[in-house]
MIKE-210941 format. One record per residue (C-alpha): residue number from 1; residue in one letter; x, y, z. Coordinates in steps of 0.2 Angstrom, whole numbers. Layout:
% residues N
NUM, A, X, Y, Z .
...
//
This chain:
% residues 370
1, M, 0, 0, 0 .
2, S, 7, 17, -5 .
3, S, 5, 33, 4 .
4, T, 8, 51, -1 .
5, K, 21, 61, 10 .
6, K, 19, 79, 14 .
7, G, 26, 90, -1 .
8, Q, 26, 75, -13 .
9, S, 12, 83, -24 .
10, R, 23, 97, -28 .
11, L, 34, 85, -37 .
12, T, 21, 76, -47 .
13, N, 8, 89, -51 .
14, S, 8, 105, -61 .
15, Y, -2, 119, -51 .
16, S, -9, 135, -56 .
17, Y, -21, 148, -49 .
18, Q, -33, 144, -63 .
19, K, -33, 126, -59 .
20, A, -37, 130, -41 .
21, G, -53, 139, -48 .
22, V, -48, 157, -50 .
23, D, -47, 164, -67 .
24, I, -38, 180, -68 .
25, D, -40, 182, -86 .
26, A, -59, 182, -84 .
27, G, -58, 196, -71 .
28, H, -49, 206, -84 .
29, A, -62, 202, -97 .
30, L, -75, 208, -84 .
31, I, -67, 225, -82 .
32, R, -66, 228, -100 .
33, A, -85, 223, -102 .
34, I, -91, 235, -88 .
35, A, -79, 249, -91 .
36, P, -92, 258, -102 .
37, L, -105, 255, -89 .
38, A, -94, 264, -76 .
39, A, -91, 278, -88 .
40, S, -109, 281, -91 .
41, T, -110, 286, -72 .
42, A, -97, 300, -73 .
43, R, -101, 316, -64 .
44, A, -92, 332, -58 .
45, G, -77, 326, -47 .
46, T, -73, 310, -56 .
47, S, -71, 302, -73 .
48, A, -78, 285, -66 .
49, S, -64, 275, -75 .
50, L, -60, 258, -68 .
51, G, -43, 249, -66 .
52, G, -34, 259, -53 .
53, F, -29, 253, -35 .
54, G, -42, 266, -28 .
55, G, -56, 277, -34 .
56, L, -52, 296, -35 .
57, F, -64, 310, -31 .
58, D, -60, 328, -33 .
59, M, -69, 338, -19 .
60, A, -63, 354, -26 .
61, S, -74, 352, -41 .
62, L, -89, 355, -29 .
63, E, -96, 371, -22 .
64, Y, -97, 366, -4 .
65, C, -92, 379, 9 .
66, D, -90, 368, 25 .
67, P, -93, 350, 19 .
68, I, -96, 335, 30 .
69, L, -92, 318, 22 .
70, V, -106, 305, 25 .
71, L, -102, 286, 21 .
72, A, -114, 272, 20 .
73, T, -112, 253, 17 .
74, D, -125, 240, 14 .
75, G, -130, 224, 5 .
76, V, -147, 217, -1 .
77, G, -148, 202, 11 .
78, T, -157, 186, 5 .
79, K, -165, 195, -9 .
80, L, -150, 188, -18 .
81, K, -157, 171, -16 .
82, L, -172, 176, -27 .
83, A, -161, 183, -40 .
84, T, -150, 167, -41 .
85, A, -165, 156, -40 .
86, T, -174, 165, -55 .
87, G, -158, 169, -65 .
88, Q, -164, 187, -65 .
89, N, -149, 197, -60 .
90, N, -151, 213, -70 .
91, T, -160, 223, -56 .
92, I, -152, 217, -40 .
93, G, -138, 230, -43 .
94, V, -151, 244, -42 .
95, D, -156, 238, -25 .
96, L, -138, 238, -19 .
97, V, -136, 256, -24 .
98, A, -153, 261, -17 .
99, M, -149, 254, 0 .
100, C, -134, 264, 2 .
101, V, -139, 281, -6 .
102, N, -156, 282, 2 .
103, D, -146, 280, 19 .
104, L, -135, 295, 13 .
105, I, -150, 306, 8 .
106, V, -158, 305, 25 .
107, Q, -143, 313, 33 .
108, G, -145, 327, 20 .
109, A, -130, 321, 10 .
110, E, -128, 322, -9 .
111, P, -122, 305, -15 .
112, L, -105, 307, -25 .
113, C, -98, 290, -28 .
114, F, -101, 272, -26 .
115, L, -90, 256, -25 .
116, D, -96, 238, -26 .
117, Y, -90, 221, -19 .
118, F, -95, 206, -29 .
119, A, -90, 188, -23 .
120, T, -94, 172, -32 .
121, A, -88, 154, -33 .
122, H, -84, 155, -51 .
123, L, -84, 171, -62 .
124, D, -98, 171, -75 .
125, I, -95, 186, -85 .
126, K, -112, 187, -92 .
127, Q, -120, 186, -75 .
128, A, -108, 198, -67 .
129, T, -111, 211, -81 .
130, Q, -129, 210, -79 .
131, I, -127, 214, -60 .
132, I, -115, 229, -64 .
133, E, -128, 235, -77 .
134, G, -140, 236, -63 .
135, I, -127, 245, -52 .
136, A, -124, 258, -66 .
137, V, -143, 261, -68 .
138, G, -144, 264, -49 .
139, C, -129, 276, -49 .
140, R, -136, 286, -64 .
141, E, -153, 288, -55 .
142, A, -144, 294, -39 .
143, G, -132, 305, -48 .
144, C, -117, 296, -41 .
145, A, -102, 289, -50 .
146, L, -97, 271, -50 .
147, I, -78, 273, -47 .
148, G, -72, 256, -42 .
149, G, -75, 239, -34 .
150, E, -69, 222, -30 .
151, T, -73, 205, -39 .
152, A, -68, 190, -29 .
153, E, -68, 172, -36 .
154, M, -69, 161, -21 .
155, P, -71, 142, -25 .
156, G, -75, 131, -10 .
157, H, -82, 146, -1 .
158, Y, -98, 149, -11 .
159, Q, -109, 136, -20 .
160, S, -108, 136, -39 .
161, G, -120, 149, -45 .
162, D, -121, 159, -29 .
163, Y, -114, 176, -26 .
164, D, -114, 190, -13 .
165, L, -114, 209, -15 .
166, A, -110, 224, -4 .
167, G, -110, 242, -8 .
168, F, -101, 257, -2 .
169, A, -107, 275, -5 .
170, L, -99, 292, -1 .
171, G, -109, 308, 1 .
172, V, -107, 326, 6 .
173, V, -117, 339, 15 .
174, E, -115, 356, 22 .
175, R, -111, 356, 41 .
176, E, -126, 367, 44 .
177, A, -138, 356, 34 .
178, V, -134, 339, 42 .
179, L, -150, 329, 46 .
180, P, -159, 326, 58 .
181, R, -162, 343, 65 .
182, D, -164, 345, 84 .
183, D, -180, 355, 83 .
184, I, -193, 341, 79 .
185, A, -208, 347, 89 .
186, E, -226, 343, 93 .
187, G, -237, 347, 78 .
188, D, -224, 343, 65 .
189, I, -230, 332, 51 .
190, L, -225, 315, 44 .
191, L, -225, 313, 25 .
192, G, -224, 295, 18 .
193, L, -217, 292, 1 .
194, A, -223, 277, -8 .
195, S, -211, 262, -10 .
196, S, -210, 252, -26 .
197, G, -213, 235, -17 .
198, V, -204, 225, -4 .
199, H, -187, 233, -7 .
200, A, -173, 223, 0 .
201, N, -178, 219, 18 .
202, G, -188, 205, 26 .
203, F, -184, 192, 12 .
204, S, -179, 178, 25 .
205, L, -197, 178, 30 .
206, V, -203, 180, 12 .
207, H, -194, 165, 7 .
208, Q, -201, 155, 21 .
209, L, -219, 160, 17 .
210, I, -217, 155, -1 .
211, E, -209, 138, 3 .
212, D, -220, 133, 17 .
213, N, -236, 137, 6 .
214, A, -229, 127, -9 .
215, Y, -227, 142, -21 .
216, R, -214, 143, -34 .
217, Y, -206, 160, -40 .
218, D, -212, 157, -57 .
219, D, -230, 154, -52 .
220, P, -242, 169, -57 .
221, F, -244, 182, -43 .
222, P, -262, 178, -36 .
223, L, -267, 196, -35 .
224, D, -260, 201, -52 .
225, P, -257, 186, -64 .
226, S, -249, 197, -77 .
227, Q, -233, 194, -68 .
228, N, -226, 180, -58 .
229, I, -221, 180, -40 .
230, G, -203, 182, -43 .
231, E, -205, 197, -55 .
232, C, -216, 205, -42 .
233, L, -203, 202, -28 .
234, L, -188, 208, -38 .
235, T, -195, 225, -41 .
236, P, -180, 236, -37 .
237, T, -179, 247, -22 .
238, R, -185, 265, -26 .
239, I, -171, 278, -26 .
240, Y, -177, 294, -18 .
241, V, -162, 305, -20 .
242, R, -167, 317, -34 .
243, S, -184, 322, -26 .
244, L, -177, 324, -9 .
245, L, -160, 332, -14 .
246, A, -170, 345, -25 .
247, A, -180, 350, -10 .
248, L, -165, 351, 2 .
249, Q, -155, 361, -11 .
250, H, -169, 372, -18 .
251, K, -164, 390, -23 .
252, D, -179, 396, -13 .
253, A, -172, 392, 4 .
254, S, -186, 401, 13 .
255, M, -198, 387, 7 .
256, F, -187, 372, 7 .
257, K, -178, 373, 23 .
258, G, -193, 364, 31 .
259, I, -187, 346, 31 .
260, K, -182, 342, 48 .
261, A, -178, 323, 47 .
262, M, -180, 308, 36 .
263, A, -181, 289, 38 .
264, H, -177, 276, 25 .
265, I, -188, 262, 29 .
266, T, -177, 246, 29 .
267, G, -174, 233, 42 .
268, G, -185, 236, 57 .
269, G, -199, 243, 46 .
270, L, -209, 258, 50 .
271, I, -208, 257, 69 .
272, D, -189, 256, 72 .
273, N, -183, 267, 58 .
274, I, -195, 282, 63 .
275, A, -189, 280, 81 .
276, R, -171, 283, 75 .
277, F, -172, 302, 74 .
278, L, -185, 305, 88 .
279, P, -180, 316, 103 .
280, D, -184, 307, 120 .
281, T, -198, 319, 123 .
282, I, -207, 317, 106 .
283, Q, -219, 303, 101 .
284, A, -224, 299, 82 .
285, H, -242, 295, 80 .
286, V, -244, 286, 63 .
287, D, -261, 283, 56 .
288, G, -261, 267, 47 .
289, T, -277, 271, 38 .
290, T, -270, 286, 28 .
291, W, -261, 275, 14 .
292, P, -266, 259, 5 .
293, L, -256, 243, 7 .
294, P, -249, 237, -10 .
295, P, -255, 220, -16 .
296, I, -238, 211, -12 .
297, F, -240, 215, 6 .
298, R, -258, 210, 7 .
299, W, -253, 194, 0 .
300, L, -239, 191, 11 .
301, S, -249, 196, 27 .
302, D, -263, 184, 22 .
303, L, -251, 170, 18 .
304, G, -243, 170, 35 .
305, G, -257, 177, 45 .
306, L, -245, 191, 50 .
307, P, -251, 203, 64 .
308, D, -251, 221, 61 .
309, M, -236, 224, 72 .
310, E, -226, 210, 64 .
311, M, -229, 218, 47 .
312, A, -224, 236, 54 .
313, H, -208, 229, 61 .
314, T, -203, 219, 46 .
315, F, -208, 227, 30 .
316, N, -210, 245, 23 .
317, C, -229, 242, 21 .
318, G, -229, 253, 5 .
319, L, -219, 268, 12 .
320, G, -200, 268, 8 .
321, M, -196, 285, 15 .
322, V, -204, 296, 29 .
323, V, -200, 314, 29 .
324, V, -203, 326, 44 .
325, V, -209, 344, 40 .
326, P, -218, 358, 49 .
327, A, -236, 359, 47 .
328, S, -234, 375, 38 .
329, Q, -223, 367, 24 .
330, E, -234, 351, 22 .
331, D, -243, 356, 6 .
332, T, -228, 365, -2 .
333, L, -217, 349, 0 .
334, K, -231, 337, -5 .
335, N, -233, 347, -21 .
336, H, -214, 347, -24 .
337, F, -212, 328, -21 .
338, E, -227, 324, -32 .
339, S, -219, 335, -46 .
340, F, -204, 323, -46 .
341, G, -216, 308, -48 .
342, E, -217, 303, -29 .
343, T, -233, 297, -22 .
344, V, -236, 306, -5 .
345, W, -247, 304, 10 .
346, T, -248, 313, 26 .
347, I, -247, 299, 38 .
348, G, -246, 306, 55 .
349, T, -240, 319, 67 .
350, F, -230, 322, 83 .
351, V, -235, 324, 101 .
352, S, -226, 325, 118 .
353, R, -220, 309, 126 .
354, M, -217, 303, 143 .
355, P, -201, 292, 146 .
356, E, -210, 276, 148 .
357, E, -220, 278, 132 .
358, A, -216, 270, 115 .
359, P, -207, 282, 103 .
360, V, -219, 277, 89 .
361, I, -237, 272, 89 .
362, I, -247, 266, 74 .
363, T, -266, 266, 75 .
364, G, -276, 256, 63 .
365, S, -268, 242, 52 .
366, P, -253, 249, 42 .
367, G, -259, 253, 25 .
368, S, -277, 250, 28 .
369, A, -284, 265, 17 .
370, P, -296, 260, 4 .
//
């Protein structure tokens, strides 16, 4: 009986990085394929070219007097499982950008540039290009430049066909304009901006509901058979940057200095995200009867028999962004947002709060308007 001694394989086999599962040439081919996509996102401050050791941004090209840099990083969670299961990879990149830049804008910051991290078992150039195409779409919509990223081929760590995504965004805001402001008060108004669907949170629960109820992603969506379940769930996260930034930077400062705070409704749903910016003495009263629940949420709620508070803690329930404004600015800002294509509802107001009281109260079922 023979045995192999330590180090013997070095003498009998010819090794290479490619034979170990990592194809450097494929990585170079991907850079060439996506270079025009990155170039399409160029903006003031960058050429959005790829291939350097780091992405460059020229802050001197911007007209900020006392700038504060704001940074955000995020992923898209188990929504990736849906993209890989359906083979529809062309919109998940929009979600990745949205999750980062929507977090920047709630601080009052203008998104400037974006970097991505893409890891997979074996690099599929077609799949990767589709993903980066979505990232470029999101960057153009948010007005930020795709200036770099990392592609990691990791055989043995990921299953074949699987991949992971992470994003990083840089923004800037004038020091005096950083949000949230410290003057949120009784009588201020909460405006809710419509979401485009589930966005990129709560998908671990979504997958479980679909699996336990024996549905498939290619089954027709029961409340709208013109699309299947996967297509409905893959609707990309709405990017709110243009409408919100236009309000924050409007030339008529006397009318558009009204925004006091914003909440991007992600993990934790309406309750936890609104609570993030509240002073200890202020309570948000949200009226769940003031906006309609989109069909995808009605279906998920019925599928799992989910209580109202579970829905409000897990999903955006039809509201992807909440904006705090003085009552005197309510109509002006609603009209502004609607002029940018947003659907807007007045969803609540603020009252005083005792220390033992919850920061956010929702009356009525979330999204129970007719």
